[in-house]
C-alpha positions as CSV (number, residue, x, y, z in Angstrom):
1,X,19.4,-0.8,7.9
2,X,18.0,2.3,9.5
3,X,14.9,3.9,8.0
4,X,15.4,7.6,7.6
5,X,12.3,8.7,5.8
6,X,9.0,7.8,4.1
7,X,8.3,7.8,0.4
8,X,5.0,6.8,-1.2
9,X,4.5,6.7,-4.9
10,X,1.2,5.0,-5.5
11,X,-0.6,4.3,-8.7
12,X,-3.8,2.3,-8.5
13,X,-5.7,1.9,-11.8
14,X,-8.9,0.2,-13.0
15,X,-10.8,0.7,-9.7
16,X,-13.8,2.6,-8.8
17,X,-13.8,5.7,-6.5
18,X,-15.6,3.4,-4.0
19,X,-12.5,1.3,-3.7
20,X,-10.3,4.3,-3.2
21,X,-12.6,5.5,-0.4
22,X,-12.1,2.2,1.5
23,X,-8.8,2.5,3.3
24,X,-8.8,-1.1,4.3
25,X,-9.2,-2.2,0.7
26,X,-6.4,0.0,-0.4
27,X,-4.2,-1.3,2.3
28,X,-5.0,-4.9,1.2
29,X,-4.2,-4.1,-2.4
30,X,-0.9,-2.5,-1.5
31,X,0.1,-5.4,0.8
32,X,-0.8,-7.9,-1.9
33,X,1.2,-6.0,-4.5
34,X,4.2,-5.8,-2.1
35,X,4.1,-9.6,-1.5
36,X,3.9,-10.3,-5.2
37,X,6.9,-8.0,-5.8
38,X,8.8,-9.8,-3.0
39,X,9.2,-6.4,-1.4
40,X,9.9,-5.9,2.3
41,X,7.1,-4.3,4.2
42,X,8.6,-2.6,7.2
43,X,5.4,-1.3,8.8
44,X,1.7,-0.8,8.2
45,X,-0.5,1.9,9.7
46,X,-3.8,1.3,11.4
47,X,-6.0,4.0,10.1
C-alpha cells in the first residue's frame, strides 16, 4: 500500500504541560497507544 499523505489527529488528556513539552515522552505515549491498538506504525520522526 502506497502512503499518499499524512494525517494526525491527536488527543492526549490527563497530562501536565510539562509532558506535552517533552517530545520524546509524547512520542513514547503515541507509540505505546499504537501498539495497544494493534495499529501499524509506518514511520517515526527523530525530532
